[in-house]
C-alpha positions, 0 to 999 in steps of 0.5 A: 550412540554418543550420548549412550557411550558417554552415559556408560562411561560416566556410570563406570567412572562413578562405580570406580570412584565408589570402590576407591572410596572404600579404603582400609582403616589405618592401623591404630597407633599402639605399642604392645606390652611385655610379658612377665620376665619378658616372655612374649607380648600382650596388649590391653583393649576395651570391651563392654565398657571395661578394660582387659589384657590379652596374651597367649597361654603358652607364654606362661605354661597355661598359667596367668602371669602375675605382672606385665610391663610396657615400654611406654612407662615405668612400673608394673601392670598387676594382673588381678584375675583371668576372665577367659581362656581359649585354646591358647589365649587368655583374657585378664583383668588388671590394675594399673593407673598408668596403663589406664592413661594409654589408649586401648585397642577396641573390641567389637563382638559383632566383627567376625574376620573372613578370608580376604579381610586385611589385618595388621599385626604388631612389633611393638609400635610398628604395624605390619599389614596382611590378609587372611588366607585361611580359617580353621573354624573348629580351632578358631585359628586364622592364617594371615599372609603378610605383605612384608617380612615380619620379625615374629620372635617374641611377638606371641600374644600381640594383637591382630587388628582388622583393617575393615573395622579398626578393632582388635580381632585376635591374638597372634600365636604362630609364625613360619619364621622368627625373623622374617615371617611371611605367614602368621596365625592367630586365635579369635579373640572372644572375651567372656565373663568367667572370673578366675584368680590368677595362677602366679607363675613366671613365664619363659624367658626370651633368649633372643635380644633386641636393642634397648631391652626389647627381648624376644624368643624365637618361634618354631616354623609354623608353630608358636611364636613365643 
């Protein structure tokens, strides 16, 4: 029986090693963008060989911002049009030589998040891990339980990145606490070619302040994270 027991032990050990080999993709290094008038956040990403911006709609009262900003360089990011609008997210075209020098997040239309998938959300350059716990397919909304408290205020419009693929999959919209969120919600990112001129308009100002000009607004409990 000893050879059989040894064989079973080797097979179990090999299975555990194979399971351990499947590790989460590290969070991509990225610093989120600033909304117009410091309203919320945003990010840029690549899809189909082109680069776009993404942010929420409620940050700008349903309109497209005219500009966005970055903590990585001086100067404004000019919004040149809106190519897609979802329930509460928008995808924008832009013009910025400086932003084009920054590494964008990557979008893969073949990646569809599922319950149990691990993801990352961002507060500027810092990433916060979590796991998808619920999906509302009709609203295309996903709920994420975070593994550590997340300063959600002002991060509406920031990216949700899959730890399975390393690609951006959604736009953060809601949180259950502005300063130490344990649950956040996001809408699935689905860029589509639908050209639209930007509607100029200033977004909501962010009253809650952070050091070095990093200002944030406060989300309501289980509501929009502005």
